[in-house]
C-alpha positions in Angstrom: 20.0 17.9 -53.8 20.3 16.2 -57.3 17.4 17.6 -59.2 17.2 14.6 -61.2 16.9 12.2 -58.5 14.7 11.5 -55.8 15.0 11.5 -52.2 15.6 8.6 -49.8 11.9 7.8 -48.2 13.2 7.1 -44.6 10.6 4.7 -42.2 12.5 4.7 -38.8 10.1 2.7 -37.0 7.8 3.2 -34.7 8.1 4.8 -31.1 8.7 3.0 -28.2 8.7 3.0 -24.1 11.2 1.1 -22.6 12.3 1.0 -18.6 15.6 2.5 -17.1 18.7 0.9 -18.0 17.5 -1.0 -20.8 18.2 -1.0 -24.4 16.3 0.8 -27.2 16.3 -1.8 -30.0 14.5 -1.1 -33.6 15.0 -2.1 -37.0 14.2 0.6 -39.9 14.3 0.5 -43.6 14.4 3.0 -46.9 13.1 3.1 -50.6 15.3 5.1 -52.9 14.8 3.5 -57.0 17.4 5.5 -58.8 20.3 5.1 -56.7 23.3 2.5 -56.0 24.9 4.1 -52.8 23.8 5.0 -49.7 25.0 6.6 -46.2 23.3 6.3 -42.8 22.8 8.7 -39.7 21.6 8.6 -36.6 20.8 10.8 -33.9 20.0 9.4 -30.4 18.9 12.4 -29.1 21.2 13.2 -26.4 22.4 16.2 -28.0 25.7 14.7 -29.2 24.7 15.2 -33.2 24.7 12.1 -35.8 26.8 9.4 -35.5 27.6 6.6 -38.7 24.8 4.1 -39.1 25.9 0.8 -40.7 23.0 -0.2 -43.5 22.2 -3.6 -44.7 21.9 -4.6 -48.6 18.8 -5.1 -48.4 18.1 -1.4 -47.1 17.4 -1.8 -43.6 19.1 -1.0 -41.1 19.4 -1.7 -36.7 19.1 0.9 -34.2 20.0 -0.3 -30.9 21.1 2.2 -27.9 21.6 2.5 -24.3 20.3 5.6 -22.4 21.6 6.3 -19.1 18.9 8.7 -17.9 15.0 8.4 -17.9 14.1 10.8 -20.8 11.8 11.3 -23.6 14.3 11.4 -26.6 14.1 12.3 -30.2 15.7 9.6 -32.7 16.4 10.8 -35.9 17.7 8.4 -38.8 19.0 10.0 -42.1 19.7 8.8 -45.7 22.0 10.3 -48.0 22.4 8.8 -51.2 25.4 8.8 -53.9 23.7 12.2 -55.8 24.0 13.7 -52.3 19.6 13.7 -51.5 19.0 13.4 -47.5 15.9 11.7 -46.4 15.3 11.5 -42.7 12.6 10.4 -40.4 12.2 10.4 -36.8 11.0 8.0 -33.9 10.6 9.2 -30.2 11.9 6.7 -26.8 10.7 7.1 -24.0 13.0 5.7 -20.6 10.6 5.3 -17.8 11.4 5.0 -14.2 9.6 2.5 -11.9 7.0 4.3 -11.9 3.0 3.2 -13.1 1.0 6.3 -14.1 -3.1 6.9 -14.6 -4.9 8.8 -16.9 -7.7 10.8 -15.8 -10.3 7.6 -16.0 -10.5 4.6 -14.2 -7.1 3.0 -15.0 -6.3 -1.0 -14.4 -2.8 -1.0 -13.4 -0.7 -4.2 -13.4 3.0 -5.4 -12.0 4.3 -8.4 -12.0 8.3 -8.9 -10.2 10.5 -12.0 -10.4 14.1 -12.2 -9.3 15.8 -10.1 -12.0 13.1 -7.8 -13.8 9.9 -5.9 -12.7 7.1 -5.8 -15.6 4.6 -2.5 -15.8 1.1 -2.6 -17.4 -1.1 0.5 -18.1 -4.2 -0.3 -19.0 -2.8 -3.3 -20.9 -3.9 -7.0 -21.2 -1.7 -8.5 -18.3 -1.4 -11.8 -20.2 0.5 -9.9 -23.3 3.8 -7.7 -23.5 4.5 -5.0 -20.5 4.2 -1.7 -21.7 8.0 -1.6 -20.2 10.3 -3.7 -18.1 13.3 -2.8 -15.8 15.8 -5.0 -14.1 15.8 -4.8 -10.5 19.4 -3.5 -11.0 17.9 -0.5 -12.1 15.2 -0.2 -9.3 14.7 -0.3 -5.3 11.0 0.8 -5.6 8.0 1.1 -7.1 5.5 4.5 -7.3 1.8 5.1 -8.5 0.8 8.3 -10.5 -2.6 7.6 -10.9 -3.6 10.8 -11.7 -7.5 10.8 -10.7 -10.6 8.7 -11.4 -11.3 5.0 -9.9 -8.3 3.1 -10.2 -7.0 -0.3 -9.9 -3.5 -1.7 -9.4 -2.6 -5.5 -9.3 0.3 -7.0 -7.7 0.3 -10.5 -9.8 3.5 -12.2 -8.4 7.0 -11.2 -7.0 8.0 -9.0 -3.8 7.5 -5.4 -4.5 8.7 -2.3 -2.2 6.2 0.9 -3.2 7.7 4.1 -2.7 5.4 6.9 -0.6 1.4 6.8 -1.0 0.3 4.9 -3.7 -3.3 5.7 -3.4 -2.6 9.8 -3.8 -4.1 11.3 -6.8 -6.9 8.8 -7.5 -9.2 6.4 -5.2 -6.9 3.2 -5.8 -7.8 -0.5 -4.8 -5.1 -2.5 -3.8 -4.7 -6.7 -4.7 -2.4 -8.9 -4.2 -2.2 -12.3 -6.1 -0.2 -15.4 -6.4 1.9 -15.3 -3.1 2.7 -11.5 -4.1 4.6 -9.9 -1.1 4.0 -6.2 -0.9 6.0 -3.6 1.3 4.8 0.2 2.4 7.4 2.4 3.4 4.8 5.5 4.1 1.5 5.9 5.4 -1.6 4.3 3.0 -4.6 6.1 1.7 -6.3 3.0 -0.6 -9.4 3.1 -1.5 -9.7 -1.2 -0.7 -7.5 -4.0 -0.1 -7.5 -7.4 -1.1 -4.5 -10.0 0.2 -5.2 -12.9 -1.9 -4.3 -16.5 -0.7 -0.7 -16.7 0.4 0.3 -13.3 -0.5 1.5 -10.4 2.3 1.2 -6.9 2.7 3.9 -5.4 5.2 4.3 -2.0 6.7 8.0 -1.2 7.4 9.0 -0.7 10.8 8.2 2.7 11.8 6.2 3.3 15.0 4.1 6.3 13.0 2.7 5.1 9.7 -1.2 4.2 9.0 -2.6 1.7 6.7 -5.8 2.8 5.8 -8.4 1.4 3.5 -11.8 2.0 2.9 -12.7 -2.1 2.6 -10.4 -4.9 3.5 -10.0 -8.5 2.7 -7.7 -10.8 3.2 -7.6 -14.7 1.7 -6.0 -18.3 3.1 -3.0 -18.4 4.7 -2.3 -14.4 3.9 -1.6 -11.5 6.1 -1.1 -8.0 6.7 2.3 -7.0 9.0 1.7 -3.5 10.3 5.1 -4.5 12.2 4.7 -1.5 14.5 2.4 0.7 12.8 -1.1 1.5 13.2 -4.7 0.7 10.9 -7.4 2.3 9.9 -10.8 0.3 8.4 -13.5 2.8 6.9 -17.2 1.2 6.3 -20.1 2.4 4.9 -22.6 -0.5 6.5 -22.2 -2.8 8.8 -19.5 -2.7 11.2 -16.0 -5.0 10.3 -15.5 -5.5 14.2 -15.9 -9.1 14.7 -14.0 -9.9 11.3 -10.9 -8.2 12.1 -11.1 -9.0 15.3 -10.8 -13.4 14.1 -8.0 -11.9 11.9 -6.2 -10.4 14.8 -7.0 -13.4 17.2 -5.9 -15.6 14.3 -2.6 -13.8 13.8 -2.0 -14.0 17.6 -1.5 -17.6 17.6 -0.6 -18.4 21.3 1.5 -15.1 22.0 4.1 -15.7 18.7 2.2 -13.2 16.1 2.7 -16.0 13.2 -0.7 -16.2 12.2 -2.2 -15.3 8.6 -4.9 -12.7 9.5 -3.7 -9.2 11.0 -0.3 -9.6 12.6 2.9 -7.3 13.9 6.3 -8.8 13.7 7.2 -6.9 16.9 4.1 -7.5 18.9 5.4 -10.4 21.4 3.4 -11.9 24.1 3.9 -9.8 27.2 4.6 -5.7 26.4 2.8 -5.3 23.1 0.2 -6.0 20.9 -2.5 -4.8 18.1 -5.5 -3.2 20.2 -8.6 -2.6 18.1 -11.8 -0.6 18.6 -14.5 1.3 16.8 -13.6 4.5 16.2 -16.4 6.4 18.5 -14.8 4.0 21.5 -11.5 5.8 21.0 -12.2 9.5 19.8 -15.8 10.0 20.8 -19.0 10.9 18.8 -17.3 13.9 16.8 -14.2 12.3 16.3 -10.7 13.3 15.7 -7.5 12.5 15.3 -6.0 9.0 14.8 -2.0 9.5 14.9 -1.9 11.4 11.6 -5.0 10.5 10.4 -8.3 12.7 10.6 -11.4 9.6 11.5 -14.5 11.8 11.6 -17.1 8.6 9.9 -17.3 5.0 11.2 -13.8 2.8 10.9 -12.2 0.2 13.2 -9.0 1.6 14.4 -6.2 -0.9 15.1 -3.1 0.1 17.1 0.4 -1.6 17.8 -0.1 -0.9 21.8 0.8 -1.8 25.3 -1.0 -4.9 26.4 -3.8 -2.9 28.6 -4.0 0.4 26.2 -7.8 -0.3 26.1 -8.4 3.0 25.3 -5.7 3.1 22.5 -4.5 6.7 23.3 -0.5 5.6 24.1 -0.9 5.2 27.6 -1.7 2.6 30.5 -3.5 4.1 33.6 -6.3 4.2 35.3 -8.9 4.9 33.0 -7.8 1.5 31.3 -8.4 -0.4 34.5 -11.8 1.2 35.3 -12.5 -0.1 31.8 -10.8 -3.9 32.7 -13.5 -3.6 36.0 -16.5 -3.3 34.8 -16.0 -5.9 32.4 -14.2 -8.3 34.7 -15.4 -12.0 34.9 -17.5 -11.5 32.1 -17.2 -13.3 28.8 -17.9 -12.2 25.0 -15.3 -9.3 25.2 -12.8 -7.8 23.5 -9.3 -5.4 23.8 -11.6 -2.3 24.2 -13.6 -3.7 27.6 -10.6 -5.7 29.2 -9.6 -8.6 27.0 -6.1 -8.7 26.1 -4.9 -12.1 25.6 -7.6 -12.3 22.5 -9.8 -15.3 24.4 -12.6 -12.9 24.8 -13.0 -13.3 28.6 -11.8 -10.8 31.0 -10.0 -12.0 33.7 -6.5 -12.1 35.9 -4.8 -12.8 33.0 -5.6 -10.0 31.5 -5.4 -8.3 34.8 -2.0 -9.3 34.8 -1.0 -7.8 31.4 -2.2 -4.7 32.6 -0.7 -4.8 35.7 3.2 -5.1 34.2 2.7 -2.2 31.9 0.7 -0.1 34.2 2.0 4.1 34.0 3.8 3.2 30.5 3.3 6.2 28.7 4.3 7.1 25.0 4.0 3.7 23.2 1.8 5.5 20.1 1.6 8.4 18.5 -1.1 10.6 20.2 -3.7 12.1 18.4 -3.1 15.9 17.6 -6.6 17.1 19.0 -9.1 14.3 20.7 -12.7 15.3 22.6 -12.8 14.9 25.9 -12.1 11.0 26.9 -15.1 8.9 27.5 -14.8 7.0 31.2 -16.7 3.8 29.9 -16.8 1.7 27.0 -19.6 -0.7 25.7 -19.0 -3.9 23.8 -19.5 -2.9 19.7 -21.6 -3.9 17.2 -21.3 -7.8 16.4 -20.7 -7.7 12.4 -21.4 -10.5 10.6 -18.2 -12.9 9.7 -17.3 -11.8 6.4 -14.1 -12.0 4.7 -14.8 -8.9 3.1 -15.5 -5.2 4.8 -16.4 -2.0 2.5 -15.2 1.3 2.5 -16.3 4.9 2.8 -17.9 5.6 6.1 -21.4 6.5 7.1 -22.5 5.5 10.3 -21.8 3.6 13.0 -22.9 1.3 15.1 -25.9 2.4 17.6 -23.8 0.5 21.0 -20.4 1.4 19.7 -20.7 5.0 21.4 -19.1 6.2 24.7 -22.0 6.1 27.9 -21.3 8.3 30.8 -19.5 8.8 33.8 -18.5 6.1 36.5 -18.6 7.1 40.1 -15.4 5.0 41.5 -16.6 5.1 45.3 -19.8 3.2 44.0 -17.8 -0.1 43.0 -15.9 -2.7 45.2 -14.7 -4.6 42.0 -12.4 -1.7 41.4 -11.0 -1.4 45.1 -10.3 -5.0 45.0 -8.6 -4.3 41.3 -6.3 -1.8 42.9 -5.2 -3.6 45.7 -3.8 -6.6 43.1 -2.0 -4.0 41.6 -0.2 -2.7 44.9 2.9 -4.0 45.4 
């Protein structure tokens, strides 16, 4: 260093966050009042060392570099004046993959997609610049790391596929808006789910995944498509059974399963549909496993099931025929009491559906451990029609618990129904 001249003062610019596949771009400057020539160098932080950096006549310089991998990179700029004095400054470039990362507190997370890119917002106003952006060519799915707290994730628009359980690590409530289409490729455990007007949430085909949520709201012309998977809606106050039943009936649409509400793409008119019941009607008063999920507090269970599987255990047998027989010829009924065509009546049409699947086994994942199966069902308490249902269970409707045993020899009705099933 020349002791008679000053060292260049360098400003490399602020730290930056960019998305995978993006290019870091910045502008820096330097000041040096007693020299007339300078040489610029930059180290991009990838281990290759310093390379030449062009300088502008106004003592500024432009930084531009594409990073091949996600990571945190320290970019160092140094300016060497004509007297060999060296000034330097550094900044940090963080290259992010398609993961929203929250804090230990309550986070507001947003994601917006279009045909070419996805924008990510972490605790920042979604009407302003995003935290980072990733071109779709450099990503397939989005992940979420909540890191604790009660977080909110809103899909503002576009089609977004999520990897893993986005609710893992925090109590996360998901909202979809503006025709957004959300796809899940794994079991989900959400604090709440709001599917706004004209948007859709879809579980990819698998047959053993579960969409579990502590509250559910479905807007106009909106849908939750389970495809061939199951669902659990936990609740704390009034049972959402009636609203869930209404959503399923709306989606059934004469057996096409193309309506709004709760539907299943692989369901049809003859073999498989969506069965639904209060938790105690399936698991007994102590609860148990519904597929892979332990349920010990109030919830409505929804299963992609064979028509006739009133007990939602994956089998269509005498126990299901028994439930139908006890309600045969009655109205105002639902799936667990023998209504398998979603019209509220238990009649020959329901018996026909059951008979066509009679003896079928293994259509749904069998819970690992269940209490003794109750032999008689009652119609669950009917909740007021509502557009939403709230999270986290406490107590079940008083009349949704299984009743006692039934003596088949005391009922001529079951004998008549068995005769109808005989070839």
